[in-house]
N, C-alpha and C positions, 0 to 999 in steps of 0.2 A: 163694188165701186171701181171706177177706172183707175189705172195707174196714175201716179203723179209724175209729171215730166220733170226732168232735171232742170233746176234753176227756178222752178215755180215756187210761190209762197204758199205755205199751208199753216194752219193754226193747230197748235197742240194745246189741249185743255184738260184740266182736272175737274171732273164732275162727281159730286157726292150727293146722293139723294135728290137728283134732278136739278141741282144748283151748281152753276159754274163757279169755282173758286180760284182758278188761274186760267189765263189765256195768254199764249205767247206766240208770236210769228216766227217761223223758220223757213229757210230755203231748203229745197230738196237736192241732195247730192245724187241719190239713186233710189229706185223703187222697182222691185221685181214682183210685187204683189204679196210677197211674204215678208221680205226684209226691206226696211225703209231706213235710209240714212239721211239725217237732217243736220243743219247747222244754223246757229244763231250767234250773234256777236255784239260787242258793245255799241250802244246807240239804239238798239231795237226797243220798242215800247210795247209793253203788255199790261195785263192786269193781275194783281195779286192782293191778298188781304192787307189792309192798312196796318194791321198789327205786325205782319211780317216786315213791311217796309220800315216800320219804326225800329224793329229789331236789327234789320240790315244796316240802317243808317246811324243808329244810336247805340247799338249793342245792348239794348234794354232786355234783359232776360224775362222780366215780368210781361213785356209785350209778346215775347215768344210763347210763354205759357198761355197768355190770353188768346193767341192765335189758335193754338190747339184746342182750347176750350170752345172758341167760336165755331171751329169746324165740327166739333162734336155736337154742339147745340144748334147748329144751323144758322148762327147769327153772324154778326160782323159785317163790315163793308169792304168793298174792293176799291183799290186806288191804282192809278197809272204808275207803272214802275219802269224806269229805263235801265236796261241790262248794262252792267259795268264790268270792266276788268278782264274778262275772259272770253275767248272764243270757245263755244261748246259744240262738239260733234256728238250726235246721238244716234245709236243703232237701235232700232225697234224691230222686234221679230226674231231676235236670237233665242229668245225663250218667251213663252206666253206670260210669265209672271214677273219679268224684270226687263229693263232696258240697260244698255251700257252707254256711258257718257265719258268723253275725254275733254278735260278742262285745260286750255292752253292760255296762260296769262299773257296779255298783250305787252307786258313790260319785259318779257324774256325770262321770267322766273320759270322754274321747273313745272312741267305739266303734271296732272294726276288723272286717274281714272276713277269712275264711280259706277257701281251697279245699283240701280234705283228700283226698288221693289214697288210694284204697282199692279193695279187690276188689269186684266187682259184688254188690250186696245180694241176700240171700235172705230172703224173708218167712217168718216162723214164726207159729204161732198167737198168740204173746205179743209179737211185735215183729219186729225185723230182725237178721240176722247179716251181718257183713262182716269185713274184716281191714284195719286201718290199715297202710299201707305206709310210714309214717314220713316222708313227703315232703309239704310244704305250700307253698302260694303265699299269702303274706300280702299283703293289700290295704288301703290306707289308708282312713279313714272315708268319703272322697268318691269312692273308686274311681279316683283319678287316678294313683296310683303303686303298684307292687307289687315284691315281692322274694321270692326262694326261701328256704325254711327247711328245715333238717335234711337237706340233700343228703348229708352224710357218713353219716348213719344209713341212708339208703336205699342208699348204696353198700355199707355193711356187710351189709345184707340180701342184696344181689346177690352179694358175694364168697362168702357162705356157702350160696348156692343157695336161699335162701328165695324169691327172685324169679328165675325162670328167664329165659333170653334171650328166649323168646317173651313172657313176662310184661313184660319190660322194653321190648320194642318197643311193646307196647300202652300202657305208661305214657308212653313218649316221645311217642306220638301224642296221648295225653290231655293232656300238658303243653302241646302246641301249641294244642289246643282251649281249655284253661284260660286261657292268656294272651290268646287272641282274645276269650274271654268277658269277661275283666277289662277289656281295653282298650276293648271296645265297650260296657261297662257294661250288660250284658244282664241280663234277668230281675230278680231282687230287688235287684241292684246299682243299678238305675235307680229303685228305689222308696224312699220315705221311711219308715223304721221308727223314727225318733227318738222319736215320741210313743207308740209301742205299749207296752202294759203287760200284765202277766199278769192275767187276770180275778181279781177279789177273791175269788170263791167257789171258786177252784181250790186245794185243799190240795197239799202236796208230793207228787209221785209217789213210789211205793215199789216196790222190786223184789219179784217173787213169790219164794216159798221155793225154787223149783227153778231160779233164774236161772242157776246155774252148771252145770246138767246139760245134756247134749247128746243123750242116747240117744233121747228121745221127741220131739225137735223135728225 
């Protein structure tokens, strides 16, 4: 696939068993063919399961549990979701089994980092496809402390065979690498992103009409 030019819009999607379950537009900060840096911010509109939206908006834990069950069973519906509250910079390609994200609240609250465990990325003409494995490593603003998040949901994926034993061994090795990465404050964790802002001439990225289609990608 050709490199994505700075400022262009691409689509990041989660695809499980041939079905798209999230699609979100991002703008490209840089791309060298291996490492890809993306940004999205409040107001961008994507697709995510309606049960996730219910959890986001109402704090309904039953809806969250249903969202995981729907992913496992291949059911559920997608709804349009407008991203809120934070600007998110994502680094893809630092490791084949996880991405790094920086969340900067627009109200000036402290930022935080997240290592997101996911299946290896596949490039498409319009962006990248992966699959979020529902396991995260949360890192404080200074990169000094970290903690695991959503291990129960990852375990649920394992129990139902979404993650095979072979996949799990790969994830466990990636967990060790992620902790070492965080503790050593490698890569972007050692950089100061506090003053970075979205260029004034960048409009909100938008999804293409075929963002939920998989046949031609």
